[in-house]
Each structure stands twice: as structure tokens, then as C-alpha cells.
BALUM-99374 format. One record per residue: residue in three letters; x, y, z of N, C-alpha, C in turn. Coordinates in steps of 0.05 Angstrom, whole numbers, plus 32768, in hexadecimal, padded with zeros to 4 digits. Each point is the difference from the previous one (the first is absolute). Layout:
<rs>
ALAXYZXYZXYZ/...
</rs>
This chain:
<rs>
MET73FF798E7B527FF8801C7FFD801580107FF2/GLN7FF780107FEC8014800E7FF0800C80178010/ASP801B80037FFF800E8015800E7FFA801B7FF3/LEU7FF9801480117FF7801A7FF580118017800A/VAL800080167FF1800D801980097FEC80167FFB/ALA80038016800E7FEE80177FFD800880107FE8/ASN7FEC800A7FF0800680117FEA7FFA801D8008/PRO800980147FF07FFD801C80087FE380088005/SER7FED7FF37FF37FE4800880037FF37FF68019/GLY800E7FEF800F7FF67FF680197FF37FE57FFE/GLY7FFD7FF67FE77FF57FE57FFD80157FEB8003/GLN7FFA7FE77FF980137FEA800180067FF67FE4/GLN80197FFA7FFC80087FF67FE580137FE98004/ALA7FFC7FEC7FF080117FE88002801D80077FF9/LYS80137FF4800F801C80057FFB80087FF87FE3/ASP7FF47FEC7FF680077FF77FE57FFB80167FEC/ASP7FEC801180057FFB80177FEE801780148002/CYS800B8003801880168012800480197FF67FF1/PHE80057FE6800380187FF47FF4800180047FE2/ALA7FE880027FF47FFF80037FE3800D801A7FF7/ASN800280138013800C801A7FF9801E80018004/PHE800C7FE98008801C7FFF8005800E7FEF7FEB/SER801880067FFA80107FF07FEE801D80028009/ASP80117FED7FF6801C80018008800E80197FF7/SER7FF5800D7FEC800D80197FF77FF68019800E/ALA7FEA7FFD80107FF58017800E7FF47FF6801A/LEU80127FFA80137FF77FF5801A800580138017/LEU800780187FFB8009801280157FE9800F800D/GLY7FFF7FFD801B7FED8010800F7FE37FF77FFE/ALA7FED801080097FE47FFA7FFF7FF480107FE9/ASN7FEC7FF47FF27FF3800E7FEA7FE7800D800A/SER7FF3800E7FEF7FE8800F80097FE97FED8006/THR80007FE97FF37FEA7FED800480037FF1801B/CYS80187FFA800780067FF080198014800E8011/PRO7FF98015800E801480108010800C7FF08017/ASN7FF47FEA8008800A7FF0801680147FEB7FF7/VAL80037FFD7FE680127FEC7FF6801A800D7FF7/ILE80167FF6800C801B800A7FF980107FE87FF7/CYS800C80037FE880107FEA7FF58019800D7FF3/ASP8014800380108018800F7FF880167FEC7FF8/PRO80077FFE7FE680147FED7FF7801D800A8004/LYS800380198008801B800A8003800C7FF5801A/VAL80177FF27FFD800D7FF4801780168012800A/PRO7FFD800D801780158011800980187FF0800B/PRO8018800C800080177FF1800C7FFC7FFE801E/ALA800A7FEA800B7FFF7FFD801D80138013800D/PRO7FF9800B801780128012800E80197FF2800A/ALA8015800F8001801A7FF4800780007FF4801C/ASN7FEF800A801280017FF6801B7FF37FE48004/VAL7FF47FF57FEB7FF57FE5800280107FEC7FEF/LEU8011800A7FEE80107FED7FF080147FF18011/GLY80017FE67FFB80127FEF800F7FF37FF6801A/LYS7FE7800780057FF27FF780187FE87FF07FF8/CYS7FF77FEF80127FE87FF07FFB7FE780117FFD/SER80008018800D7FEA80127FFE7FFC800A7FE4/TYR80137FFC7FEE7FFD80087FE47FE77FF37FF4/TYR7FFC7FE780057FEA7FF17FF47FE5800A800C/VAL8000800780197FE8800B800C7FFA801B7FF3/TRP801480107FFB7FFC801A7FF47FF67FFD7FE3/ARG800B7FED7FF17FF77FFB7FE57FE27FF78000/TYR7FF97FEF80127FE47FF680027FED80188006/ALA8008801080147FEF801680087FFE80157FEA/ASP801680047FF2800080137FEA7FED7FF87FEA/PHE80007FE67FFA7FED7FF57FEC7FE380058008/ILE7FFA7FFB80197FE58004800B7FF8801E7FFD/ARG8013801180067FFB801D7FFF7FFA80097FE3/ARG800D7FF37FED7FFC80087FE47FE97FF17FF2/HIS7FF57FEC800D7FEA7FF17FF47FE97FFD8014/ARG7FEF801480017FEA800080127FE67FFE7FF1/GLY7FF17FEA80057FE67FFD7FF380027FF37FE5/CYS80187FFA7FF680027FF37FE680057FE28005/LYS80017FF17FEA80037FE38002801C7FF78007/HIS801380117FFD801C7FF7800480067FFA801D/THR80107FEB800580097FF9801A801E7FFE8000/PRO800D80048017801D7FFF8001800B7FE57FF9/PRO80177FFE7FF4800C7FE67FFA80047FF0801A/ASP7FFB7FE67FFE80047FEF8018801D80018009/TYR801280057FEE801C7FFE8007800880138017/TYR7FF4801780018009801480147FFF7FF5801C/MET7FE97FF580087FFD7FF7801C80047FE28003/ASN7FF87FF07FEC80017FE38003801C7FF47FFB/TYR8010800F7FF2801B7FF77FF980158014800B/GLY800080187FF580148013800780028005801E/PHE7FEB800A800C80008006801C80047FE78011/LYS7FF17FEB7FF980017FE78010801C7FF58003/TYR800D7FFD7FE9801B7FF48000801680138008/CYS7FFB80197FFB80148014800980028000801F/THR7FE98000800D80007FFF801D800B7FE5800B/THR7FF87FEB7FF3800A7FE58009801E7FFF7FFE/PHE800C80077FE9801D7FFF7FFD800E80148012/SER7FF480178003800D8015801080017FF9801E/LEU7FEA7FF5800A7FFD7FFA801D80097FE58008/GLU7FFD7FEC7FEE80067FE48008801A7FF67FF4/VAL800580077FE780187FF47FF2801980128005/ARG7FFC801A7FFF80188012800280117FFB8019/PRO7FF47FFC801880107FFB801880117FE77FFE/LYS7FF97FED7FEF800F7FE77FFD801880027FED/LEU800180167FF1801580047FEC8019800C800C/SER80167FFC7FF38019800E80087FFE801D7FF9/PRO80128011800A7FFF801D7FF9800080047FE1/ALA80107FF07FF2800080037FE37FE57FF77FF4/GLY7FF47FEB800B7FE67FF77FF77FEA80158005/GLN8002800D80177FED80158007800280187FED/ILE801880077FF8800480157FED7FF37FF87FE5/TRP80057FE77FF87FF47FF77FE77FE180028001/LEU7FF47FF780167FE3800180037FF6801D7FFE/ASP800D8012800E7FF8801C7FFF8002800C7FE3/ASN80167FF97FF3800380097FE47FEB7FF47FED/ALA7FFB7FE680047FEC7FF37FEF7FE4800D8004/ARG7FF9800680197FE6800C80067FFE801B7FF2/MET8015800F80008000801A7FF37FFE7FFD7FE2/LEU800F7FED7FF480007FFD7FE37FE57FF57FF6/LEU7FF37FEF80107FE57FF67FF87FED80187FFC/GLN8002801380127FEE80177FFF800980147FEA/VAL801A80037FFD800A80127FEA7FF77FF57FE5/TYR80027FE67FFC7FF87FF47FE67FE280027FFC/MET7FF17FFE80167FE380037FFE7FF9801D7FF8/GLU800E8013800C7FFB801C7FF9800680057FE3/LYS80157FF57FF6800780047FE37FEB7FF37FEE/GLY7FF67FE980087FEB7FF37FF07FE680108000/LEU7FF8800B80167FE8801080028003801A7FF1/ALA8018800B8000800480197FF17FFF7FFC7FE2/SER800A7FE97FF780007FFB7FE37FE67FF57FF6/ASN7FF07FF380127FE77FF47FF77FEB80028017/PRO7FF5801780057FED800480177FE87FEE7FFD/ALA7FF77FFA7FE87FE77FF07FFD80037FE4800B/ILE80187FF6800380037FE4800A7FF67FFD801C/GLU7FFF8016800F7FF67FFF801B7FE37FF88002/ARG7FF180047FEA7FE37FFA80007FFA7FE47FF5/ASP80167FF17FFB7FFC7FE47FF7800E7FEE8014/ASN7FF17FF38011800B7FF2801680147FEA7FF8/ASP7FF97FF07FEC80117FEA7FF8801A800A7FF3/LYS7FFD80137FEE8017800B7FF28013800E8014/PHE7FF4800D80148011800E801380107FEC8011/LYS7FF37FEA8008800E7FEC801080177FF47FF0/THR7FFA7FF97FE780157FF57FEF801780147FFC/PHE7FFA80197FFB801580157FFE80108001801A/ALA7FF380018017800E8003801980137FE98005/PHE7FF67FE77FFC80117FE9800580187FFF7FED/LYS7FFD800A7FE880167FFF7FED801780138009/THR7FFA8013801180158012800980107FF38017/HIS7FF67FEB800C800D7FF48018801D7FF67FFA/PRO80047FEF7FEB801B7FF67FFC801580167FFD/ASP7FFA80157FF1801380157FFC8005800F801B/ALA7FEB8004800F8002800E801A80127FF08012/TYR7FFB7FE6800380107FEF8012801D7FFF7FF6/TRP80037FFC7FE6801B7FFD7FF58010801A8003/ASN7FF480167FF7800E801980008006800A801D/ALA7FF17FF5801380058007801C80187FF2800B/GLY800A7FEB7FF180187FF280087FFB7FE4800A/PHE7FEB7FF27FF67FF97FE6800A80187FEC7FFD/HIS800E80027FE980167FED7FFB801680048015/ASP80038017800B8017800680117FFB7FF8801E/ILE7FE77FFB80077FFB7FF9801C80087FE38005/SER80037FF88018800A7FE680077FEB7FEA7FF9/LEU800A7FE87FFD7FEE7FE97FFB7FEC7FFD8018/LYS8009800480187FEF7FFE80177FE980147FFE/ASP800680197FF87FEA80147FFD7FED7FF87FEA/LYS800B7FF67FEA7FEE7FF77FEA7FED7FEA8009/LEU800B7FED800F7FEF7FEA800A7FEB800A8014/THR8008801480107FED800B80137FE9800D7FF2/VAL8006800D7FEA7FEB800E7FF07FED7FEB7FF3/VAL800C7FED7FF17FEF7FEE7FF07FF27FEB8011/GLN80097FFB80187FF47FEB80117FEB800A8012/THR7FFB801A80007FEB800B80127FE47FF87FF5/PRO7FED7FFB80127FE57FF97FF87FF480157FED/ALA8006801980067FF580167FF0800A7FFE7FE3/PHE80197FF97FFD800B7FFE7FE57FF37FE97FF1/LYS7FFD7FE9800E7FF47FE97FF37FE280057FF9/GLU7FF2800F80127FE480067FFB7FFE80137FE7/TRP801580107FFD800080147FEA80037FF37FE5/LEU800A7FE77FFF80067FF47FE77FE77FF57FF3/ASP7FEE80127FF87FE97FF87FF080087FFF7FE2/LYS7FED7FFD7FEE80077FFD7FE4800F80187FF5/GLU7FFB8018800C800E80187FF7801D7FFF8008/THR80067FF68018801A8002800B80127FE97FFA/TRP7FF57FEA7FF680127FEA7FF78012800A7FEA/GLN7FF580107FEE8011800C7FEB80158012800C/GLN7FF8800F801480128012800E80177FF0800D/ALA7FF97FEA800D80157FF0800D80127FF47FEB/TYR7FF57FF87FE980107FF47FEB801380157FF5/ASP7FF680197FFC801180157FF6801780068013/MET7FFA8000801980158004801480157FEA7FFF/ALA7FF67FE77FFE80137FE97FFF801280027FE8/MET7FF480087FE9801080027FE7801580168003/LYS7FF88017800C80148015800580177FF68012/GLU7FF87FF1801580147FF6801380137FED7FF2/ALA7FF47FED7FF080117FEC7FF28013800E7FED/LYS7FF680137FF18011800E7FEC8016800F800F/GLN7FFA800C80168014800F800F80157FED800B/TYR7FF77FE9800B80147FED800A80127FF67FEA/THR7FF47FFC7FE880117FF77FE9801480167FF9/ARG7FF780197FFF801380167FFB801580018015/ASP7FF87FFD801980148000801680147FEA7FFD/ALA7FF67FE87FF980137FE97FFC801380067FEA/VAL7FF6800B7FEA801280067FE9801480158008/ASP7FF78015800E80128015800980157FF58013/ALA7FF77FEE801280137FF4801380157FF07FF2/ALA7FF77FF07FEC80137FF07FF0801380117FF1/ARG7FF580157FF4801180137FF18015800D8013/GLN7FF7800780188012800D801380167FEC8009/LYS7FF87FE7800580137FEC800780147FFB7FEA/GLY7FF680007FE780127FFD7FE9801480167FFE/GLU7FF680188003801180187FFE80157FFF8017/GLU7FF77FF7801780137FFE801780167FEB7FFA/ALA7FF77FEA7FF480137FEB7FF9801480097FEC/VAL7FF6800F7FEB8012800B7FEC80148013800C/ASP7FF68011801280118014800D80157FF28011/ALA7FF77FEB800E80137FF1801180167FF37FEF/ALA7FF77FF47FEA80137FF27FEE801480157FF4/LYS7FF580167FF9801080167FF5801580098014/GLN7FF58003801980128009801680167FEB8005/LYS7FF77FE7800080147FEB800580147FFF7FE9/GLY7FF680047FE7801280007FEA801480178001/GLU7FF78018800880128017800280147FFB8017/GLU7FF67FF4801680127FFA801680157FEB7FF7/ALA7FF87FEC7FF080137FEC7FF68015800C7FEE/ILE7FF680127FEE8013800E7FEE801480118010/ASP7FF5800E801480128011801080147FEF800F/ALA7FF77FE9800A80127FEE800F80157FF57FED/ALA7FF87FF97FE780147FF57FED801480157FF9/ILE7FF780197FFC801380167FFA801380048016/ASP7FF68000801980118004801780157FE98002/ALA7FF77FE87FFB80127FE98002801680027FEA/ALA7FF780097FE8801480037FEA801480158006/LEU7FF68016800B80128016800880137FF88015/ARG7FF67FF1801480127FF7801580157FED7FF5/ALA7FF77FEE7FEE80137FED7FF58015800E7FEF/ALA7FF780147FF08013800F7FF0801380108012/LYS7FF5800B80158012800F801280147FEE800D/ASN7FF77FE8800980137FED800C80157FF77FED/ALA7FF77FFB7FE780137FF77FEB801480167FFA/ALA7FF780187FFE801280177FFB801380038016/THR7FF67FFD801980128003801780157FEB8000/ASP7FF87FE77FFB80137FEA7FFF801580057FEA/LYS7FF780097FE9801380047FEA801380178007/LEU7FF68015800D80118016800880157FF68014/ASN7FF77FEF801280137FF6801480167FEF7FF3/GLU7FF87FF17FEB80147FF07FF2801580127FF2/VAL7FF580157FF4801380127FF28013800D8013/ILE7FF5800980178011800D801480157FEC800B/ASP7FF77FE7800580127FEC800A80177FFB7FEC/GLY7FF87FFE7FE780147FFB7FEB801380167FFD/PHE7FF680198002801180177FFE801480008017/LEU7FF77FFA801780118000801880157FEA7FFE/ASN7FF87FEA7FF580147FEA7FFD801680067FEC/ASP7FFA80117FED801480077FEB80148015800A/ILE7FFA800C801680128015800A80177FF2800F/PRO801A80057FF780177FF3800E80038009801D/VAL80057FEE801080048006801D801D80078005/PRO80078017800A801C80088005800C7FEF8016/HIS801B7FFA7FFD800E7FF1801580148013800D/PHE80028000801980138011800F80147FEF800D/
</rs>
């Protein structure tokens, strides 16, 4: 049965007739032909009180529904099937298992995931109406969010706790294998940079130590030379004094 909406004259009109009056360049509000159809492409910024919380995804889902009533558009699957689902899983099940530093990382990553999503929606609102493109866009923000939140700096134990959770493994579908690879590459590059920096630091420390030893050796040699010269001068002076005294005639009484 064809889905219908009421028209202003009180009769019935197929929704498909209404959709013919909408275009991506003019999708705002209801038109005179279909007053019950609202298709608002303007994506408002999320309120500050939901950013950094799992309720952010619920708000985004509900906001889409509010702006698209009676039209063909449906909310992106990502909001509830990925964003909200895994946000709650990691917040309630994984976070308690992390160290304090790991918990800070998780909180920061959760915030950055949403901040990057907000930036993407602001720069390209139309992507919200394309489910596949939106999912790809959202997943591409994950590596930067995790990395910039400080993933490299948390302990190996925390990293293993994160990647070994069933939720994380379930999350690794075809979209997230690339995400995991990107994270691994970032981690490998950082470890390489750390190794180079550590080697450079050790080298600089060795040079400084050698320099210090060299300076100490020079100082010691100078001190020894000065002592030897002083002793030689003292001995020579004593010889002169002894000779002078020997040349003085001793009076006889």
C-alpha cells in the first residue's frame, strides 16, 4: 500500500508526488503542496551539555527525526548502531578496567570523536542524508581522535585492555579494519621516532660524558703538572738556600 499524506484540500496525495517538489538546494520546511512534510537540511550544532557524553548520539538521532518528518530521509545508522552502542559499552564496561591515565584517554577520545563529527557536519551537512558516506566519514575520524587523545602515551596494559574487548573485536568490520591499520601505523611510526630520539639522547649523553671526562682529565693533568712544578721549584729553592748557607764561614771562638 502506498504511503500517503494529507494535502491542503483534504484529499489524499501520494508522498512521491510531494517529494517531486523537494531538491537538495531547496529542502527547508514544508511547502504549500505538502504541509505535513518537513525536510530541513540545516544541521544545528549540538548543545554543549551533550558533547563528550554518550547522549550526544541520541540527541543527533532525535534532531534528525525532528528535521525530517514525512520525507524519505532516515537518520544515519551510525548514530545509534555504532556511536551510541560503543560509547556506552566502552564507558560502562571498558573504562572501569583502565588505569586513571587510560580513563582520561578514553574520556578525551570520546569528546574528540564528537568534536570531529560536529566539524564534518558543519562543513558538509548533506553527508548526514547519505548513510554509507556518513559511516565512512565517521570512521575515518576515529584514528585521529584516538591518537590525538593520547593513545600512544597510555600503558601497554591499557592498550591491550581496549583492543582485546569483545566490543572492539566486534567493531572491526570492513570499515574499521582500515581504522585499526591506521592506528597501528601511527603507533609504529611513533615508536620509531621514540627509538630514534632515545638513541640520539643516549648519544648526546655519551658525548657529554666523554667531554666531561676529557675536561676532568685535562684538569687533573694541569693540577699534576702544577704540583710537579711547585715541588721542583721548592726542591731547587732548598738547594740554593742550602748552598748559600754552606758558603757562609762559621766563626770560631
